[in-house]
N, C-alpha and C positions, 0 to 999 in steps of 0.2 A: 504494500500500500504506500501511496505517496500523498502527503498532505501539503496543501498550498495555502499560504497566508499572504493576502494582498494588503497594501496600504498606499495612501497617497492621493486618494480621490478627494473631490470637494467641488466647491463653487468658484468659478473664475470668470473674469470679464473677457469678452472677445479680444483677441490679440495677446492674451496672457499665456502663462506657462504653468504646467504641472508635471510632477515626476511620480510615476507609479512604481512600486516595488512589489515583488512577489518572491517569497522565500519558500523553497521546497525542503521537505524533510521526509524521512522514512527510508524505505529500501530503494536506493538509487544507485545504478551502475553508471559508469563514466560516460556512456554514449546516450545522449538524450537531447531533445529539442524542447525549448520553452518559448512561450510567446504570449500574445494578447489577442483576444477577440473582443468584440463589443456588440451590444444589442440595444437599439433604440426602441422606444415604445412603438408597437405596431409593426416592427420590422424584424427580419430574421437576423440571427447572430452572424456576424461577418468577421473575416480576418482583418486584423490591424497590422500585426507584424510578428514574425517568428525569427528565432536565431538558433542555429545548430551548435553542437559541441565544437565544431570547427569555426564557429563565429561567422558562419554564412547567414546573412540577414535577408529576409524577404518582407516587402512592404506592400500594403494596399496602395493603389495609385492615388487614392484620395488623401493619403497622409505622407507620401514621399516628400522629402525635403523638410517637412515640418516636424516629423517625429523621428526619434532615434532610439533603437533598441540596443541594449548591451547586456552583458552577463558577467557575473563574478562566479566562476566555477568553484572556487574554494568555499564560497558561502552558499553555493547552490541557489543563487538569487539572480533574477532577471529584472531589468529596469526598462521603463519606457519614458523617455524625456519627450514631452509634448510641448511644442512651441507654436506660436501664432494660432492659438486655438480659435475655432469658429463655433457658432451656435450648433451647426450640424454635427459637431463632434460630441454633442451631448448624448450620453448612453451609459449603460452599465458595462464596465470593462471587466472581462474575465481573464484570469491567468490560465494558461494552458501548458500542460506538460505531456510530452510524448516520449515514452521510453520502451525498452525491450519487453517490459511486463505490462504495458498498456498505456492508455491515455487518461489523464485526470484534469479536473477543472477546479478552479478556486470558487469562492462563494460570490465573487463579484464586488466591485467598488464603483460607486456612482460618480460620474464626472458630469458636471453641469456647467455649460458655458452660456452666460447670460449677463446682460447689463442691468 
């Protein structure tokens, strides 16, 4: 089993920044992918960004340039730096973990972009 604990969500004005963190714990082998998905009200969950053990990052087109994903393998933690936030970025952001023993999700953290 893998447990994921997210932090860093909140309310921010358009153009502002937030940094999300997700720490993984449990039975984890060295090769795994972590990332972030989001779900806005009335919409399906969608990919935001992922990063592999080799630090290969993948981004949704809507967040490229504005968001940066990174990881600290020693801490088993993934970060999402979100800059130039827009109202359409408002959603619940879910941490995602994909390893040899399966896929896991965090409980979600709310990000609201509003003036």
